[in-house]
PDBQT receptor file of N, H, CA, C and O in Angstrom, charges set to zero:
ATOM      1  N   MET A   1       0.903  -1.526  -0.025  1.00  0.00    +0.000 N 
ATOM      2  CA  MET A   1      -0.049  -0.245   0.182  1.00  0.00    +0.000 C 
ATOM      3  C   MET A   1       1.162   1.156  -0.212  1.00  0.00    +0.000 C 
ATOM      4  O   MET A   1       1.114   1.918  -1.178  1.00  0.00    +0.000 OA
ATOM      5  N   SER A   2       1.892   1.130   0.597  1.00  0.00    +0.000 N 
ATOM      6  H   SER A   2       1.931   0.511   1.381  1.00  0.00    +0.000 HD
ATOM      7  CA  SER A   2       2.761   2.277   0.769  1.00  0.00    +0.000 C 
ATOM      8  C   SER A   2       3.418   2.841  -0.669  1.00  0.00    +0.000 C 
ATOM      9  O   SER A   2       3.495   3.991  -1.102  1.00  0.00    +0.000 OA
ATOM     10  N   TYR A   3       3.916   1.403  -1.298  1.00  0.00    +0.000 N 
ATOM     11  H   TYR A   3       3.854   0.470  -0.946  1.00  0.00    +0.000 HD
ATOM     12  CA  TYR A   3       4.323   1.553  -2.865  1.00  0.00    +0.000 C 
ATOM     13  C   TYR A   3       2.969   2.590  -3.837  1.00  0.00    +0.000 C 
ATOM     14  O   TYR A   3       3.014   3.535  -4.625  1.00  0.00    +0.000 OA
ATOM     15  N   LEU A   4       2.093   1.919  -3.340  1.00  0.00    +0.000 N 
ATOM     16  H   LEU A   4       2.057   1.151  -2.699  1.00  0.00    +0.000 HD
ATOM     17  CA  LEU A   4       1.080   2.642  -4.127  1.00  0.00    +0.000 C 
ATOM     18  C   LEU A   4       0.800   3.959  -3.870  1.00  0.00    +0.000 C 
ATOM     19  O   LEU A   4       0.470   4.658  -4.829  1.00  0.00    +0.000 OA
ATOM     20  N   LEU A   5       0.868   4.464  -2.729  1.00  0.00    +0.000 N 
ATOM     21  H   LEU A   5       1.136   3.897  -1.951  1.00  0.00    +0.000 HD
ATOM     22  CA  LEU A   5       0.536   5.727  -2.546  1.00  0.00    +0.000 C 
ATOM     23  C   LEU A   5       1.957   6.589  -2.607  1.00  0.00    +0.000 C 
ATOM     24  O   LEU A   5       1.886   7.817  -2.572  1.00  0.00    +0.000 OA
ATOM     25  N   ALA A   6       3.108   5.999  -2.688  1.00  0.00    +0.000 N 
ATOM     26  H   ALA A   6       3.165   5.001  -2.715  1.00  0.00    +0.000 HD
ATOM     27  CA  ALA A   6       4.249   6.711  -3.421  1.00  0.00    +0.000 C 
ATOM     28  C   ALA A   6       4.466   6.899  -4.679  1.00  0.00    +0.000 C 
ATOM     29  O   ALA A   6       5.414   7.571  -5.085  1.00  0.00    +0.000 OA
ATOM     30  N   GLU A   7       3.461   6.226  -5.573  1.00  0.00    +0.000 N 
ATOM     31  H   GLU A   7       2.691   5.680  -5.243  1.00  0.00    +0.000 HD
ATOM     32  CA  GLU A   7       3.357   6.217  -7.060  1.00  0.00    +0.000 C 
ATOM     33  C   GLU A   7       2.545   7.401  -7.268  1.00  0.00    +0.000 C 
ATOM     34  O   GLU A   7       2.913   8.313  -8.009  1.00  0.00    +0.000 OA
ATOM     35  N   VAL A   8       1.295   7.409  -6.542  1.00  0.00    +0.000 N 
ATOM     36  H   VAL A   8       0.997   6.668  -5.940  1.00  0.00    +0.000 HD
ATOM     37  CA  VAL A   8       0.197   8.636  -6.582  1.00  0.00    +0.000 C 
ATOM     38  C   VAL A   8       1.232   9.871  -6.376  1.00  0.00    +0.000 C 
ATOM     39  O   VAL A   8       1.557  10.573  -7.334  1.00  0.00    +0.000 OA
ATOM     40  N   VAL A   9       1.634  10.047  -5.316  1.00  0.00    +0.000 N 
ATOM     41  H   VAL A   9       1.370   9.477  -4.538  1.00  0.00    +0.000 HD
ATOM     42  CA  VAL A   9       2.155  11.237  -5.102  1.00  0.00    +0.000 C 
ATOM     43  C   VAL A   9       3.447  11.784  -6.234  1.00  0.00    +0.000 C 
ATOM     44  O   VAL A   9       3.596  12.931  -6.655  1.00  0.00    +0.000 OA
ATOM     45  N   MET A  10       4.273  10.590  -6.541  1.00  0.00    +0.000 N 
ATOM     46  H   MET A  10       4.153   9.658  -6.199  1.00  0.00    +0.000 HD
ATOM     47  CA  MET A  10       4.889  10.750  -7.831  1.00  0.00    +0.000 C 
ATOM     48  C   MET A  10       4.216  11.800  -8.928  1.00  0.00    +0.000 C 
ATOM     49  O   MET A  10       4.356  12.914  -9.433  1.00  0.00    +0.000 OA
ATOM     50  N   GLY A  11       3.433  10.685  -8.918  1.00  0.00    +0.000 N 
ATOM     51  H   GLY A  11       3.319   9.781  -8.507  1.00  0.00    +0.000 HD
ATOM     52  CA  GLY A  11       2.739  11.219 -10.187  1.00  0.00    +0.000 C 
ATOM     53  C   GLY A  11       2.008  12.723 -10.311  1.00  0.00    +0.000 C 
ATOM     54  O   GLY A  11       2.001  13.442 -11.311  1.00  0.00    +0.000 OA
ATOM     55  N   LEU A  12       1.469  12.959  -9.166  1.00  0.00    +0.000 N 
ATOM     56  H   LEU A  12       1.474  12.376  -8.354  1.00  0.00    +0.000 HD
ATOM     57  CA  LEU A  12       0.793  14.249  -8.653  1.00  0.00    +0.000 C 
ATOM     58  C   LEU A  12       2.066  15.335  -8.796  1.00  0.00    +0.000 C 
ATOM     59  O   LEU A  12       1.916  16.502  -9.160  1.00  0.00    +0.000 OA
ATOM     60  N   GLU A  13       3.066  14.853  -8.517  1.00  0.00    +0.000 N 
ATOM     61  H   GLU A  13       3.188  13.906  -8.222  1.00  0.00    +0.000 HD
ATOM     62  CA  GLU A  13       4.335  15.950  -8.389  1.00  0.00    +0.000 C 
ATOM     63  C   GLU A  13       4.595  16.313  -9.676  1.00  0.00    +0.000 C 
ATOM     64  O   GLU A  13       4.619  17.516  -9.935  1.00  0.00    +0.000 OA
ATOM     65  N   ALA A  14       4.835  15.350 -10.705  1.00  0.00    +0.000 N 
ATOM     66  H   ALA A  14       4.816  14.372 -10.494  1.00  0.00    +0.000 HD
ATOM     67  CA  ALA A  14       5.558  15.074 -11.886  1.00  0.00    +0.000 C 
ATOM     68  C   ALA A  14       4.415  15.858 -12.839  1.00  0.00    +0.000 C 
ATOM     69  O   ALA A  14       4.811  16.664 -13.681  1.00  0.00    +0.000 OA
ATOM     70  N   TYR A  15       2.864  15.564 -12.659  1.00  0.00    +0.000 N 
ATOM     71  H   TYR A  15       2.543  14.908 -11.975  1.00  0.00    +0.000 HD
ATOM     72  CA  TYR A  15       2.164  16.027 -13.562  1.00  0.00    +0.000 C 
ATOM     73  C   TYR A  15       1.063  16.921 -12.876  1.00  0.00    +0.000 C 
ATOM     74  O   TYR A  15       0.236  16.159 -12.375  1.00  0.00    +0.000 OA
ATOM     75  N   HIS A  16       0.868  17.687 -12.748  1.00  0.00    +0.000 N 
ATOM     76  H   HIS A  16       1.540  18.306 -13.155  1.00  0.00    +0.000 HD
ATOM     77  CA  HIS A  16      -0.547  18.362 -12.177  1.00  0.00    +0.000 C 
ATOM     78  C   HIS A  16      -1.510  18.621 -13.063  1.00  0.00    +0.000 C 
ATOM     79  O   HIS A  16      -1.792  19.626 -13.715  1.00  0.00    +0.000 OA
ATOM     80  N   CYS A  17      -2.076  17.302 -12.965  1.00  0.00    +0.000 N 
ATOM     81  H   CYS A  17      -1.846  16.485 -12.435  1.00  0.00    +0.000 HD
ATOM     82  CA  CYS A  17      -3.696  17.113 -13.564  1.00  0.00    +0.000 C 
ATOM     83  C   CYS A  17      -3.969  15.885 -12.936  1.00  0.00    +0.000 C 
ATOM     84  O   CYS A  17      -3.178  15.301 -12.196  1.00  0.00    +0.000 OA
ATOM     85  N   ASP A  18      -5.137  15.486 -13.250  1.00  0.00    +0.000 N 
ATOM     86  H   ASP A  18      -5.780  15.961 -13.851  1.00  0.00    +0.000 HD
ATOM     87  CA  ASP A  18      -6.097  14.307 -12.693  1.00  0.00    +0.000 C 
ATOM     88  C   ASP A  18      -5.444  13.094 -13.822  1.00  0.00    +0.000 C 
ATOM     89  O   ASP A  18      -6.013  12.936 -14.902  1.00  0.00    +0.000 OA
ATOM     90  N   PHE A  19      -4.320  12.347 -13.492  1.00  0.00    +0.000 N 
ATOM     91  H   PHE A  19      -3.858  12.476 -12.614  1.00  0.00    +0.000 HD
ATOM     92  CA  PHE A  19      -4.131  11.114 -13.736  1.00  0.00    +0.000 C 
ATOM     93  C   PHE A  19      -4.687   9.957 -13.488  1.00  0.00    +0.000 C 
ATOM     94  O   PHE A  19      -4.653   8.953 -14.201  1.00  0.00    +0.000 OA
ATOM     95  N   LEU A  20      -5.317  10.130 -12.246  1.00  0.00    +0.000 N 
ATOM     96  H   LEU A  20      -5.345  10.945 -11.667  1.00  0.00    +0.000 HD
ATOM     97  CA  LEU A  20      -5.948   8.861 -11.929  1.00  0.00    +0.000 C 
ATOM     98  C   LEU A  20      -7.120   8.373 -12.289  1.00  0.00    +0.000 C 
ATOM     99  O   LEU A  20      -7.461   7.199 -12.143  1.00  0.00    +0.000 OA
ATOM    100  N   SER A  21      -7.982   9.526 -12.921  1.00  0.00    +0.000 N 
ATOM    101  H   SER A  21      -7.705  10.480 -13.040  1.00  0.00    +0.000 HD
ATOM    102  CA  SER A  21      -9.283   9.002 -13.617  1.00  0.00    +0.000 C 
ATOM    103  C   SER A  21      -8.785   8.279 -14.682  1.00  0.00    +0.000 C 
ATOM    104  O   SER A  21      -9.060   7.083 -14.594  1.00  0.00    +0.000 OA
ATOM    105  N   SER A  22      -8.133   8.597 -15.682  1.00  0.00    +0.000 N 
ATOM    106  H   SER A  22      -7.909   9.569 -15.754  1.00  0.00    +0.000 HD
ATOM    107  CA  SER A  22      -7.587   8.111 -16.811  1.00  0.00    +0.000 C 
ATOM    108  C   SER A  22      -6.948   6.400 -16.418  1.00  0.00    +0.000 C 
ATOM    109  O   SER A  22      -7.164   5.440 -17.159  1.00  0.00    +0.000 OA
ATOM    110  N   VAL A  23      -6.300   6.330 -15.364  1.00  0.00    +0.000 N 
ATOM    111  H   VAL A  23      -6.125   7.109 -14.762  1.00  0.00    +0.000 HD
ATOM    112  CA  VAL A  23      -5.780   5.050 -14.723  1.00  0.00    +0.000 C 
ATOM    113  C   VAL A  23      -6.981   4.292 -14.722  1.00  0.00    +0.000 C 
ATOM    114  O   VAL A  23      -7.141   3.229 -15.321  1.00  0.00    +0.000 OA
ATOM    115  N   PHE A  24      -7.905   4.945 -13.949  1.00  0.00    +0.000 N 
ATOM    116  H   PHE A  24      -7.775   5.809 -13.461  1.00  0.00    +0.000 HD
ATOM    117  CA  PHE A  24      -9.237   4.087 -13.272  1.00  0.00    +0.000 C 
ATOM    118  C   PHE A  24      -9.939   3.781 -14.299  1.00  0.00    +0.000 C 
ATOM    119  O   PHE A  24     -10.677   2.815 -14.106  1.00  0.00    +0.000 OA
ATOM    120  N   MET A  25     -10.008   4.472 -15.831  1.00  0.00    +0.000 N 
ATOM    121  H   MET A  25      -9.409   5.257 -15.988  1.00  0.00    +0.000 HD
ATOM    122  CA  MET A  25     -11.121   4.158 -16.783  1.00  0.00    +0.000 C 
ATOM    123  C   MET A  25     -10.236   3.050 -17.604  1.00  0.00    +0.000 C 
ATOM    124  O   MET A  25     -10.776   2.130 -18.218  1.00  0.00    +0.000 OA
ATOM    125  N   ASP A  26      -9.001   3.215 -17.554  1.00  0.00    +0.000 N 
ATOM    126  H   ASP A  26      -8.563   3.963 -17.055  1.00  0.00    +0.000 HD
ATOM    127  CA  ASP A  26      -8.365   2.342 -18.426  1.00  0.00    +0.000 C 
ATOM    128  C   ASP A  26      -8.316   0.874 -17.682  1.00  0.00    +0.000 C 
ATOM    129  O   ASP A  26      -8.310  -0.113 -18.418  1.00  0.00    +0.000 OA
ATOM    130  N   LEU A  27      -8.285   0.702 -16.399  1.00  0.00    +0.000 N 
ATOM    131  H   LEU A  27      -8.290   1.503 -15.800  1.00  0.00    +0.000 HD
ATOM    132  CA  LEU A  27      -8.675  -0.662 -15.793  1.00  0.00    +0.000 C 
ATOM    133  C   LEU A  27     -10.170  -1.013 -15.784  1.00  0.00    +0.000 C 
ATOM    134  O   LEU A  27     -10.666  -2.001 -15.244  1.00  0.00    +0.000 OA
ATOM    135  N   GLU A  28     -10.795  -0.073 -16.451  1.00  0.00    +0.000 N 
ATOM    136  H   GLU A  28     -10.391   0.730 -16.889  1.00  0.00    +0.000 HD
ATOM    137  CA  GLU A  28     -12.562  -0.567 -16.317  1.00  0.00    +0.000 C 
ATOM    138  C   GLU A  28     -12.689  -0.736 -15.064  1.00  0.00    +0.000 C 
ATOM    139  O   GLU A  28     -13.012  -1.887 -14.771  1.00  0.00    +0.000 OA
ATOM    140  N   LEU A  29     -12.521   0.188 -13.941  1.00  0.00    +0.000 N 
ATOM    141  H   LEU A  29     -12.259   1.123 -14.179  1.00  0.00    +0.000 HD
ATOM    142  CA  LEU A  29     -12.846   0.118 -12.484  1.00  0.00    +0.000 C 
ATOM    143  C   LEU A  29     -14.157   0.703 -12.024  1.00  0.00    +0.000 C 
ATOM    144  O   LEU A  29     -14.702   0.596 -10.925  1.00  0.00    +0.000 OA
ATOM    145  N   GLY A  30     -14.681   1.571 -13.491  1.00  0.00    +0.000 N 
ATOM    146  H   GLY A  30     -14.239   1.658 -14.384  1.00  0.00    +0.000 HD
ATOM    147  CA  GLY A  30     -16.021   2.697 -13.207  1.00  0.00    +0.000 C 
ATOM    148  C   GLY A  30     -17.342   1.520 -13.189  1.00  0.00    +0.000 C 
ATOM    149  O   GLY A  30     -17.207   0.337 -13.501  1.00  0.00    +0.000 OA
ATOM    150  N   SER A  31     -18.325   2.019 -12.848  1.00  0.00    +0.000 N 
ATOM    151  H   SER A  31     -18.435   2.980 -12.594  1.00  0.00    +0.000 HD
ATOM    152  CA  SER A  31     -19.613   1.440 -12.409  1.00  0.00    +0.000 C 
ATOM    153  C   SER A  31     -20.555   2.199 -13.546  1.00  0.00    +0.000 C 
ATOM    154  O   SER A  31     -20.618   3.377 -13.193  1.00  0.00    +0.000 OA
ATOM    155  N   ASP A  32     -21.183   2.036 -14.560  1.00  0.00    +0.000 N 
ATOM    156  H   ASP A  32     -21.132   1.079 -14.847  1.00  0.00    +0.000 HD
ATOM    157  CA  ASP A  32     -22.291   2.340 -15.397  1.00  0.00    +0.000 C 
ATOM    158  C   ASP A  32     -23.242   2.560 -14.347  1.00  0.00    +0.000 C 
ATOM    159  O   ASP A  32     -23.569   3.686 -13.972  1.00  0.00    +0.000 OA
ATOM    160  N   ARG A  33     -23.673   1.518 -13.884  1.00  0.00    +0.000 N 
ATOM    161  H   ARG A  33     -23.407   0.604 -14.189  1.00  0.00    +0.000 HD
ATOM    162  CA  ARG A  33     -24.862   1.287 -12.884  1.00  0.00    +0.000 C 
ATOM    163  C   ARG A  33     -25.095   2.218 -11.624  1.00  0.00    +0.000 C 
ATOM    164  O   ARG A  33     -26.139   2.544 -11.058  1.00  0.00    +0.000 OA
ATOM    165  N   MET A  34     -23.573   2.582 -11.337  1.00  0.00    +0.000 N 
ATOM    166  H   MET A  34     -22.725   2.317 -11.797  1.00  0.00    +0.000 HD
ATOM    167  CA  MET A  34     -23.602   3.540  -9.895  1.00  0.00    +0.000 C 
ATOM    168  C   MET A  34     -23.661   5.050 -10.652  1.00  0.00    +0.000 C 
ATOM    169  O   MET A  34     -23.766   6.079  -9.984  1.00  0.00    +0.000 OA
ATOM    170  N   GLY A  35     -23.585   5.057 -12.029  1.00  0.00    +0.000 N 
ATOM    171  H   GLY A  35     -23.499   4.221 -12.572  1.00  0.00    +0.000 HD
ATOM    172  CA  GLY A  35     -23.467   6.571 -12.408  1.00  0.00    +0.000 C 
ATOM    173  C   GLY A  35     -22.330   7.316 -12.477  1.00  0.00    +0.000 C 
ATOM    174  O   GLY A  35     -22.333   8.543 -12.579  1.00  0.00    +0.000 OA
ATOM    175  N   GLN A  36     -20.905   6.314 -12.403  1.00  0.00    +0.000 N 
ATOM    176  H   GLN A  36     -20.902   5.317 -12.320  1.00  0.00    +0.000 HD
ATOM    177  CA  GLN A  36     -20.006   6.910 -12.390  1.00  0.00    +0.000 C 
ATOM    178  C   GLN A  36     -19.427   7.046 -13.518  1.00  0.00    +0.000 C 
ATOM    179  O   GLN A  36     -19.280   6.106 -14.299  1.00  0.00    +0.000 OA
ATOM    180  N   PHE A  37     -18.900   8.613 -13.809  1.00  0.00    +0.000 N 
ATOM    181  H   PHE A  37     -19.019   9.377 -13.175  1.00  0.00    +0.000 HD
ATOM    182  CA  PHE A  37     -18.214   8.865 -15.141  1.00  0.00    +0.000 C 
ATOM    183  C   PHE A  37     -17.026   9.929 -15.076  1.00  0.00    +0.000 C 
ATOM    184  O   PHE A  37     -16.906  10.591 -14.045  1.00  0.00    +0.000 OA
ATOM    185  N   PHE A  38     -16.232  10.098 -16.035  1.00  0.00    +0.000 N 
ATOM    186  H   PHE A  38     -16.330   9.561 -16.873  1.00  0.00    +0.000 HD
ATOM    187  CA  PHE A  38     -15.296  11.155 -15.612  1.00  0.00    +0.000 C 
ATOM    188  C   PHE A  38     -15.320  12.195 -17.079  1.00  0.00    +0.000 C 
ATOM    189  O   PHE A  38     -15.679  11.890 -18.216  1.00  0.00    +0.000 OA
ATOM    190  N   ILE A  39     -14.878  13.304 -16.635  1.00  0.00    +0.000 N 
ATOM    191  H   ILE A  39     -14.586  13.552 -15.711  1.00  0.00    +0.000 HD
ATOM    192  CA  ILE A  39     -14.635  14.370 -17.732  1.00  0.00    +0.000 C 
ATOM    193  C   ILE A  39     -13.730  13.909 -18.571  1.00  0.00    +0.000 C 
ATOM    194  O   ILE A  39     -12.748  13.392 -18.039  1.00  0.00    +0.000 OA
ATOM    195  N   PRO A  40     -13.771  13.945 -19.938  1.00  0.00    +0.000 N 
ATOM    196  CA  PRO A  40     -12.311  13.650 -20.641  1.00  0.00    +0.000 C 
ATOM    197  C   PRO A  40     -11.269  14.759 -20.236  1.00  0.00    +0.000 C 
ATOM    198  O   PRO A  40     -11.531  15.831 -19.692  1.00  0.00    +0.000 OA
ATOM    199  N   PHE A  41     -10.295  14.385 -20.531  1.00  0.00    +0.000 N 
ATOM    200  H   PHE A  41     -10.082  13.514 -20.973  1.00  0.00    +0.000 HD
ATOM    201  CA  PHE A  41      -9.158  15.483 -20.228  1.00  0.00    +0.000 C 
ATOM    202  C   PHE A  41      -9.096  16.504 -21.030  1.00  0.00    +0.000 C 
ATOM    203  O   PHE A  41      -8.530  17.507 -20.594  1.00  0.00    +0.000 OA
ATOM    204  N   GLU A  42      -9.604  16.530 -22.288  1.00  0.00    +0.000 N 
ATOM    205  H   GLU A  42     -10.064  15.715 -22.643  1.00  0.00    +0.000 HD
ATOM    206  CA  GLU A  42      -9.367  17.977 -22.974  1.00  0.00    +0.000 C 
ATOM    207  C   GLU A  42     -10.775  18.709 -22.515  1.00  0.00    +0.000 C 
ATOM    208  O   GLU A  42     -10.757  19.911 -22.784  1.00  0.00    +0.000 OA
ATOM    209  N   VAL A  43     -11.758  18.343 -22.004  1.00  0.00    +0.000 N 
ATOM    210  H   VAL A  43     -11.773  17.367 -21.785  1.00  0.00    +0.000 HD
ATOM    211  CA  VAL A  43     -12.702  19.140 -21.464  1.00  0.00    +0.000 C 
ATOM    212  C   VAL A  43     -12.266  19.676 -20.385  1.00  0.00    +0.000 C 
ATOM    213  O   VAL A  43     -12.449  20.889 -20.292  1.00  0.00    +0.000 OA
ATOM    214  N   SER A  44     -11.531  18.938 -19.188  1.00  0.00    +0.000 N 
ATOM    215  H   SER A  44     -11.382  17.952 -19.263  1.00  0.00    +0.000 HD
ATOM    216  CA  SER A  44     -10.906  19.334 -18.090  1.00  0.00    +0.000 C 
ATOM    217  C   SER A  44      -9.888  20.639 -18.503  1.00  0.00    +0.000 C 
ATOM    218  O   SER A  44      -9.843  21.624 -17.767  1.00  0.00    +0.000 OA
ATOM    219  N   ARG A  45      -9.091  20.554 -19.725  1.00  0.00    +0.000 N 
ATOM    220  H   ARG A  45      -9.128  19.753 -20.323  1.00  0.00    +0.000 HD
ATOM    221  CA  ARG A  45      -8.170  21.441 -19.872  1.00  0.00    +0.000 C 
ATOM    222  C   ARG A  45      -8.921  22.430 -20.246  1.00  0.00    +0.000 C 
ATOM    223  O   ARG A  45      -8.598  23.454 -19.644  1.00  0.00    +0.000 OA
ATOM    224  N   MET A  46      -9.808  22.587 -20.996  1.00  0.00    +0.000 N 
ATOM    225  H   MET A  46     -10.071  21.755 -21.485  1.00  0.00    +0.000 HD
ATOM    226  CA  MET A  46     -10.835  23.681 -21.578  1.00  0.00    +0.000 C 
ATOM    227  C   MET A  46     -11.249  24.541 -20.372  1.00  0.00    +0.000 C 
ATOM    228  O   MET A  46     -11.235  25.771 -20.327  1.00  0.00    +0.000 OA
ATOM    229  N   ILE A  47     -11.528  23.900 -19.644  1.00  0.00    +0.000 N 
ATOM    230  H   ILE A  47     -11.540  22.901 -19.680  1.00  0.00    +0.000 HD
ATOM    231  CA  ILE A  47     -12.142  24.495 -18.218  1.00  0.00    +0.000 C 
ATOM    232  C   ILE A  47     -11.019  25.153 -17.443  1.00  0.00    +0.000 C 
ATOM    233  O   ILE A  47     -11.202  26.322 -17.106  1.00  0.00    +0.000 OA
ATOM    234  N   SER A  48      -9.961  24.603 -17.139  1.00  0.00    +0.000 N 
ATOM    235  H   SER A  48      -9.812  23.653 -17.413  1.00  0.00    +0.000 HD
ATOM    236  CA  SER A  48      -8.777  25.009 -16.548  1.00  0.00    +0.000 C 
ATOM    237  C   SER A  48      -8.459  26.158 -17.141  1.00  0.00    +0.000 C 
ATOM    238  O   SER A  48      -8.258  27.134 -16.419  1.00  0.00    +0.000 OA
ATOM    239  N   MET A  49      -8.350  26.279 -18.538  1.00  0.00    +0.000 N 
ATOM    240  H   MET A  49      -8.513  25.486 -19.125  1.00  0.00    +0.000 HD
ATOM    241  CA  MET A  49      -7.829  27.429 -19.135  1.00  0.00    +0.000 C 
ATOM    242  C   MET A  49      -8.824  28.802 -19.067  1.00  0.00    +0.000 C 
ATOM    243  O   MET A  49      -8.508  29.991 -19.053  1.00  0.00    +0.000 OA
ATOM    244  N   ILE A  50     -10.203  28.127 -19.028  1.00  0.00    +0.000 N 
ATOM    245  H   ILE A  50     -10.460  27.161 -19.039  1.00  0.00    +0.000 HD
ATOM    246  CA  ILE A  50     -10.976  29.468 -19.020  1.00  0.00    +0.000 C 
ATOM    247  C   ILE A  50     -10.964  30.041 -17.683  1.00  0.00    +0.000 C 
ATOM    248  O   ILE A  50     -11.347  31.209 -17.629  1.00  0.00    +0.000 OA
ATOM    249  N   VAL A  51     -10.581  29.442 -16.494  1.00  0.00    +0.000 N 
ATOM    250  H   VAL A  51     -10.270  28.493 -16.538  1.00  0.00    +0.000 HD
ATOM    251  CA  VAL A  51     -10.355  29.567 -15.185  1.00  0.00    +0.000 C 
ATOM    252  C   VAL A  51      -9.484  30.363 -14.695  1.00  0.00    +0.000 C 
ATOM    253  O   VAL A  51      -9.529  31.444 -14.107  1.00  0.00    +0.000 OA
ATOM    254  N   HIS A  52      -8.470  29.472 -15.119  1.00  0.00    +0.000 N 
ATOM    255  H   HIS A  52      -8.433  28.595 -15.597  1.00  0.00    +0.000 HD
ATOM    256  CA  HIS A  52      -6.978  29.929 -14.379  1.00  0.00    +0.000 C 
ATOM    257  C   HIS A  52      -6.184  30.893 -15.705  1.00  0.00    +0.000 C 
ATOM    258  O   HIS A  52      -5.380  31.790 -15.451  1.00  0.00    +0.000 OA
ATOM    259  N   GLY A  53      -6.607  30.486 -17.173  1.00  0.00    +0.000 N 
ATOM    260  H   GLY A  53      -7.259  29.757 -17.379  1.00  0.00    +0.000 HD
ATOM    261  CA  GLY A  53      -5.890  31.393 -18.050  1.00  0.00    +0.000 C 
ATOM    262  C   GLY A  53      -4.511  30.789 -18.549  1.00  0.00    +0.000 C 
ATOM    263  O   GLY A  53      -3.804  31.487 -19.277  1.00  0.00    +0.000 OA
ATOM    264  N   GLU A  54      -4.127  29.586 -18.204  1.00  0.00    +0.000 N 
ATOM    265  H   GLU A  54      -4.702  29.019 -17.613  1.00  0.00    +0.000 HD
ATOM    266  CA  GLU A  54      -2.850  28.948 -18.254  1.00  0.00    +0.000 C 
ATOM    267  C   GLU A  54      -3.041  27.547 -18.988  1.00  0.00    +0.000 C 
ATOM    268  O   GLU A  54      -4.037  26.890 -18.686  1.00  0.00    +0.000 OA
ATOM    269  N   THR A  55      -2.191  27.075 -19.887  1.00  0.00    +0.000 N 
ATOM    270  H   THR A  55      -1.382  27.608 -20.132  1.00  0.00    +0.000 HD
ATOM    271  CA  THR A  55      -2.373  25.815 -20.391  1.00  0.00    +0.000 C 
ATOM    272  C   THR A  55      -2.019  24.539 -19.391  1.00  0.00    +0.000 C 
ATOM    273  O   THR A  55      -1.066  24.627 -18.616  1.00  0.00    +0.000 OA
ATOM    274  N   VAL A  56      -2.653  23.623 -19.439  1.00  0.00    +0.000 N 
ATOM    275  H   VAL A  56      -3.427  23.552 -20.067  1.00  0.00    +0.000 HD
ATOM    276  CA  VAL A  56      -2.575  22.431 -18.522  1.00  0.00    +0.000 C 
ATOM    277  C   VAL A  56      -1.780  21.234 -19.054  1.00  0.00    +0.000 C 
ATOM    278  O   VAL A  56      -2.432  20.451 -19.745  1.00  0.00    +0.000 OA
ATOM    279  N   LEU A  57      -0.527  20.963 -18.860  1.00  0.00    +0.000 N 
ATOM    280  H   LEU A  57       0.003  21.599 -18.299  1.00  0.00    +0.000 HD
ATOM    281  CA  LEU A  57      -0.020  19.860 -19.644  1.00  0.00    +0.000 C 
ATOM    282  C   LEU A  57      -0.361  18.533 -18.904  1.00  0.00    +0.000 C 
ATOM    283  O   LEU A  57      -0.502  18.502 -17.681  1.00  0.00    +0.000 OA
ATOM    284  N   CYS A  58      -0.477  17.530 -19.635  1.00  0.00    +0.000 N 
ATOM    285  H   CYS A  58      -0.363  17.555 -20.628  1.00  0.00    +0.000 HD
ATOM    286  CA  CYS A  58      -0.566  16.303 -18.912  1.00  0.00    +0.000 C 
ATOM    287  C   CYS A  58      -0.574  15.146 -19.823  1.00  0.00    +0.000 C 
ATOM    288  O   CYS A  58      -1.460  15.139 -20.678  1.00  0.00    +0.000 OA
ATOM    289  N   PRO A  59       0.268  14.158 -19.788  1.00  0.00    +0.000 N 
ATOM    290  CA  PRO A  59       0.356  12.954 -20.673  1.00  0.00    +0.000 C 
ATOM    291  C   PRO A  59      -0.997  12.202 -20.550  1.00  0.00    +0.000 C 
ATOM    292  O   PRO A  59      -1.681  12.223 -19.527  1.00  0.00    +0.000 OA
ATOM    293  N   ASN A  60      -1.331  11.512 -21.730  1.00  0.00    +0.000 N 
ATOM    294  H   ASN A  60      -0.776  11.495 -22.561  1.00  0.00    +0.000 HD
ATOM    295  CA  ASN A  60      -2.395  10.800 -21.822  1.00  0.00    +0.000 C 
ATOM    296  C   ASN A  60      -1.939   9.257 -21.776  1.00  0.00    +0.000 C 
ATOM    297  O   ASN A  60      -2.780   8.362 -21.847  1.00  0.00    +0.000 OA
TER     298      ASN A  60
């Protein structure tokens, strides 16, 4: 568990974006029946640019 937490911390330090939702969806851990969905990265980037006025970089 500590190894996984360290990976999350390093990921957040390296990329200031929501990389966990892409991992979650890649592993198909979401549940349509529970109403879980995630905003695509491009939409999140657009919202961030509107609010903060800067470009957000994150690997896909």
